[in-house]
C-alpha positions in Angstrom: -89.1 4.3 132.2 -86.1 4.4 134.6 -85.8 7.2 137.1 -82.1 7.5 136.5 -82.8 8.6 132.9 -85.0 11.4 134.2 -82.1 12.4 136.5 -79.8 12.5 133.5 -82.2 14.7 131.7 -83.0 17.2 134.5 -79.3 17.4 135.4 -78.3 18.2 131.8 -81.0 20.8 131.6 -79.7 22.4 134.8 -76.0 22.2 133.9 -76.3 23.0 130.2 -73.2 20.9 129.4 -72.8 17.2 128.8 -69.5 16.8 130.7 -70.7 18.7 133.8 -74.0 16.9 133.8 -72.2 13.5 133.6 -69.9 14.5 136.5 -72.9 15.6 138.6 -74.6 12.3 138.0 -71.5 10.3 138.7 -71.4 8.6 135.3 -69.3 8.9 132.1 -70.4 11.3 129.3 -71.1 8.4 126.9 -73.4 6.8 129.6 -75.3 10.0 130.1 -75.6 10.6 126.3 -76.9 7.0 125.9 -79.4 7.5 128.7 -80.7 10.7 127.0 -81.0 8.9 123.7 -82.9 6.0 125.5 -85.3 8.5 127.1 -86.0 10.1 123.7 -86.7 6.7 122.1 -89.1 5.9 124.9 -91.1 9.1 124.3 -90.7 9.2 120.6 -89.4 12.8 120.6 -86.1 14.7 120.4 -85.8 16.2 123.9 -82.3 17.7 123.7 -80.9 19.8 120.8 -77.3 19.0 120.2 -74.6 18.9 117.6 -71.1 18.4 119.0 -72.3 20.1 122.1 -75.4 20.8 124.1 -77.5 23.5 122.5 -80.7 23.4 124.6 -84.0 21.6 125.1 -86.4 21.0 122.3 -90.0 22.3 122.7 -90.9 18.8 123.7 -88.0 18.7 126.2 -89.1 22.1 127.7 -92.6 20.7 128.1 -91.3 17.6 129.8 -88.8 19.2 132.1 -91.2 20.4 135.0 -92.9 17.0 135.0 -89.6 15.2 135.2 -88.5 17.4 138.1 -91.7 16.7 139.9 -91.5 13.0 139.4 -87.9 12.9 140.8 -89.0 15.1 143.8 -92.0 13.0 144.5 -89.8 9.8 144.5 -87.2 11.4 146.8 -89.9 12.8 149.1 -91.5 9.3 149.4 -88.1 7.8 150.3 -87.3 10.5 152.9 -90.8 10.2 154.4 -90.4 6.5 154.9 -86.9 6.8 156.3 -88.2 9.4 158.8 -90.7 6.8 160.2 -88.0 4.3 161.3 -85.3 6.7 162.2 -83.6 10.1 161.7 -84.0 12.0 158.4 -81.3 11.1 155.9 -80.2 12.6 152.7 -78.7 15.9 151.6 -80.2 19.2 152.6 -79.8 21.5 149.6 -79.7 25.1 150.8 -79.5 28.2 148.6 -78.2 31.3 150.3 -77.9 34.9 149.2 -74.4 36.4 149.7 -75.8 38.9 152.3 -77.0 36.0 154.5 -73.8 34.0 154.5 -72.8 35.1 158.0 -75.9 33.3 159.4 -75.3 30.1 157.5 -73.0 28.6 160.1 -75.5 28.8 162.9 -78.3 27.4 160.7 -76.0 24.6 159.5 -75.0 23.7 163.1 -78.6 23.5 164.3 -79.8 21.6 161.2 -77.1 18.9 161.4 -77.3 18.6 165.2 -81.0 17.9 164.9 -80.6 15.5 162.0 -77.2 13.9 162.4 -77.7 11.3 159.7 -78.1 14.0 157.0 -75.6 16.2 155.2 -75.7 19.7 154.0 -74.9 21.4 150.6 -74.8 25.2 150.6 -74.9 27.2 147.4 -74.3 30.9 147.1 -77.1 32.2 144.8 -79.0 35.3 144.0 -82.6 35.6 145.4 -84.0 35.0 141.9 -81.8 31.9 141.5 -83.0 30.6 144.9 -86.7 31.0 143.9 -86.1 29.3 140.6 -84.2 26.5 142.3 -87.0 25.9 144.8 -89.7 25.9 142.1 -87.6 23.4 140.0 -87.0 21.1 143.0 -83.3 21.7 142.8 -83.2 23.2 146.4 -84.9 22.1 149.6 -84.8 25.6 151.2 -83.5 29.1 150.7 -82.1 31.8 152.9 -83.1 35.1 151.4 -84.9 38.4 151.8 -88.5 38.2 152.8 -89.9 41.7 152.2 -88.3 43.2 149.2 -89.4 41.4 146.0 -91.0 38.7 148.2 -90.9 35.2 146.7 -94.3 34.0 145.6 -96.1 31.1 147.2 -93.5 30.3 149.9 -93.6 29.4 153.5 -91.2 31.5 155.5 -89.4 31.6 158.9 -87.8 35.0 159.7 -84.3 34.8 161.2 -83.0 38.3 161.6 -82.9 41.8 160.0 -79.9 43.4 158.4 -78.9 47.0 158.6 -76.4 48.9 156.5 -73.0 50.0 157.6 -70.3 52.1 155.8 -66.8 50.6 155.6 -63.6 52.3 154.6 -59.9 51.8 155.3 -58.6 53.3 158.5 -56.0 56.1 158.2 -58.1 58.2 155.8 -60.7 60.9 155.8 -63.2 58.9 158.0 -60.9 58.5 161.1 -62.4 60.0 164.2 -66.0 59.9 162.8 -68.8 58.3 164.6 -71.4 58.2 161.8 -71.9 59.2 158.2 -74.7 60.6 156.1 -76.1 58.9 153.0 -75.1 61.8 150.6 -71.5 61.7 151.7 -71.4 57.9 151.5 -73.0 58.0 148.0 -70.3 60.4 146.9 -67.4 58.3 148.0 -65.3 56.0 145.8 -67.5 52.9 146.3 -67.2 49.3 145.4 -70.6 47.5 145.6 -72.4 44.4 144.6 -73.5 44.5 141.0 -77.2 45.4 140.2 -78.2 41.8 139.7 -77.9 41.2 143.4 -80.9 41.9 145.5 -79.0 43.6 148.3 -77.8 46.1 145.7 -81.3 46.7 144.4 -82.5 47.3 148.0 -79.7 49.7 148.5 -80.5 51.6 145.3 -84.1 51.8 146.5 -83.1 53.3 149.9 -80.9 55.9 148.2 -83.6 56.8 145.7 -86.0 57.4 148.6 -83.5 60.1 149.7 -83.1 61.5 146.2 -79.7 59.9 145.7 -78.1 57.6 143.2 -74.7 55.9 143.2 -72.2 55.0 140.5 -69.7 52.7 142.1 -66.2 52.6 140.6 -66.1 48.8 141.0 -68.7 46.0 141.4 -68.5 42.3 142.4 -70.8 39.4 143.2 -69.3 38.6 146.7 -68.6 40.5 149.9 -65.1 38.9 150.1 -64.1 40.8 146.9 -65.6 44.0 148.3 -63.7 43.6 151.6 -60.4 42.9 149.7 -60.8 46.1 147.6 -61.5 48.2 150.7 -58.6 46.7 152.6 -56.2 47.3 149.7 -57.2 51.0 149.8 -58.9 53.5 147.5 -62.4 52.1 148.0 -65.2 52.2 150.5 -68.3 50.1 150.6 -71.8 49.8 152.0 -72.7 46.4 153.4 -74.9 44.5 155.9 -73.9 44.8 159.6 -74.2 41.0 159.9 -70.7 40.6 158.4 -69.2 42.3 161.5 -69.7 39.0 163.3 -67.2 37.4 160.9 -64.7 40.3 161.0 -63.7 40.9 164.6 -60.6 43.1 165.3 -60.4 44.6 161.9 -57.7 47.2 162.8 -57.5 48.2 159.1 -61.1 49.1 158.9 -63.2 52.2 159.8 -66.8 51.1 160.3 -69.5 53.8 160.5 -73.3 53.5 161.1 -75.5 55.8 159.1 -76.8 58.9 161.0 -80.2 58.3 159.3 -80.5 54.5 159.3 -82.5 52.9 156.5 -85.3 50.5 157.4 -84.0 47.0 158.3 -84.5 44.2 155.8 -85.7 40.8 157.1 -83.9 37.7 156.1 -85.3 34.2 156.7 -85.7 30.6 155.4 -88.2 29.9 152.7 -89.5 26.6 151.3 -92.2 26.0 148.7 -95.8 26.1 149.9 -96.6 22.5 148.7 -98.7 19.8 150.1 -97.4 17.5 151.3 -94.3 19.4 152.2 -91.1 17.4 151.8 -89.4 16.0 155.0 -86.2 17.9 154.3 -88.0 21.2 153.6 -90.2 20.7 156.7 -87.0 20.0 158.8 -85.3 23.2 157.5 -88.3 25.3 158.3 -88.7 23.9 161.8 -85.0 24.4 162.6 -85.1 28.0 161.3 -88.1 28.7 163.6 -86.2 27.4 166.6 -82.5 28.4 166.0 -81.0 30.9 168.3 -78.7 33.5 166.6 -76.1 35.6 168.5 -76.9 39.1 169.7 -75.3 40.5 166.5 -78.4 39.2 164.6 -81.7 40.8 165.5 -85.2 41.2 164.0 
């Protein structure tokens, strides 16, 4: 059995599309299809359900998938471990990051690549649940996510900082001249927020429920860039992490207000699977996270 055939199989399971899987593997679609067929012949079972397109994995394919992922991860881990003996760690660090933590990504990336100059970094914006699934499936080496709310199971963690909420509206409106805002007033504003599938939003809903409040935003999105664009255009306000202020200096169009009754801070940190042996890339990411120095705008 050739390892590349297992890579074709696991990539197809991840992408759910023959053309995208072939592109991700750097081969043509006929080559990938022939590889899947060869793998099925070796095992004597149909692994992938397909007609003119990918439908899904067969029961046999679903049973095989976690073992194929582990075999690939073990092989890659062995290769990285042997490389690390003779020289610097090589390969691609695969990091999943929740949108709320994106402002800290640059500092982590700089420290990671400075300490391991022979490596590269791939950052993917994912939900906290997608990060946990990616780590379990060996699709990610590390994640940057929340540590306390819906804590990921069986992970090693290195806290980086704690986020706090701020209220953001367009300058020139009702919030000019204010120095703070209450939760009830904020909840009653015309808000644009992350959608409920994002963990930051679920934490926010919990903080409001603790105060007997609920929110019905007029608009939702899956990125803070979209929320900021809506606030800047006028007609909306938002509630977002204070860590984004480091990326938005001199926003003359914005009115930024802290809450007069601040909610508890939420810790964010790097997580890797609690496996033995731990992979060299995961171990390196964890070590860097424990040593990296973030600016004053980030605090535990």
